[in-house]
C-alpha positions as semicolon CSV with decimal commas, in nm:
position;residue;x (nm);y (nm);z (nm)
1;X;5,897;3,897;-24,402
2;X;6,206;3,732;-24,255
3;X;6,224;3,646;-23,887
4;X;6,352;3,940;-23,684
5;X;6,478;3,943;-23,326
6;X;6,479;4,241;-23,092
7;X;6,518;4,254;-22,714
8;X;6,296;4,410;-22,448
9;X;6,218;4,373;-22,077
10;X;5,905;4,329;-21,872
11;X;5,819;4,612;-21,631
12;X;5,721;4,561;-21,267
13;X;5,359;4,594;-21,386
14;X;5,401;4,308;-21,635
15;X;5,412;4,539;-21,937
16;X;5,633;4,460;-22,234
17;X;5,712;4,718;-22,501
18;X;5,725;4,577;-22,853
19;X;6,026;4,743;-23,019
20;X;5,930;5,004;-23,280
21;X;6,094;4,810;-23,564
22;X;5,869;4,510;-23,492
23;X;5,551;4,722;-23,452
24;X;5,567;4,845;-23,811
25;X;5,251;4,750;-24,000
26;X;5,034;4,727;-23,687
27;X;4,793;5,004;-23,591
28;X;4,704;5,129;-23,242
29;X;4,435;4,906;-23,096
30;X;4,532;4,598;-23,300
31;X;4,401;4,295;-23,108
32;X;4,640;4,010;-23,024
33;X;4,605;3,667;-22,868
34;X;4,876;3,600;-22,608
35;X;4,982;3,236;-22,596
36;X;5,217;3,088;-22,340
37;X;5,395;2,753;-22,375
38;X;5,635;2,707;-22,082
39;X;5,909;2,970;-22,132
40;X;5,776;3,101;-22,466
41;X;5,517;3,375;-22,512
42;X;5,374;3,427;-22,860
43;X;5,169;3,724;-22,980
44;X;4,933;3,647;-23,269
45;X;4,732;3,919;-23,438
46;X;4,361;3,844;-23,433
47;X;4,160;3,920;-23,742
48;X;3,815;4,021;-23,622
49;X;3,523;3,942;-23,853
50;X;3,382;4,226;-24,058
51;X;3,017;4,329;-24,027
52;X;2,910;4,117;-24,325
53;X;3,069;3,803;-24,178
54;X;2,913;3,882;-23,839
55;X;2,570;3,926;-23,997
56;X;2,613;3,597;-24,187
57;X;2,705;3,413;-23,865
58;X;2,417;3,574;-23,675
59;X;2,168;3,463;-23,941
60;X;2,315;3,113;-23,938
61;X;2,273;3,103;-23,559
62;X;1,912;3,221;-23,585
63;X;1,837;2,950;-23,842
64;X;1,985;2,677;-23,620
65;X;1,791;2,810;-23,318
66;X;1,463;2,803;-23,517
67;X;1,533;2,447;-23,635
68;X;1,593;2,336;-23,275
69;X;1,296;2,525;-23,135
70;X;1,509;2,758;-22,923
71;X;1,340;3,089;-22,843
72;X;1,511;3,413;-22,739
73;X;1,368;3,370;-22,388
74;X;1,556;3,035;-22,360
75;X;1,901;3,182;-22,423
76;X;1,979;3,305;-22,067
77;X;1,894;2,965;-21,918
78;X;2,105;2,781;-22,178
79;X;2,405;3,010;-22,118
80;X;2,385;2,974;-21,738
81;X;2,348;2,596;-21,766
82;X;2,661;2,566;-21,980
83;X;2,863;2,803;-21,763
84;X;2,789;2,587;-21,459
85;X;2,909;2,278;-21,643
86;X;3,246;2,442;-21,722
87;X;3,306;2,585;-21,371
């Protein structure tokens, strides 16, 4: 698809309507990442993992947890500890 340019405005509530011509091929509820770099805002469609990929990742996580001796009861403490570090 070639680069296309359309014009729109932001509402007082911060909403921006994507022109119909540029919405073609996207369904209602399509998730996007919104990236800002100074005066540029980019929308990038996010491809969410399917159930099989999610199950694969969950099993991989369980395996790593078993290898490291992490039990389900330890998870809350680990999450809270890492959240405090980032705050």
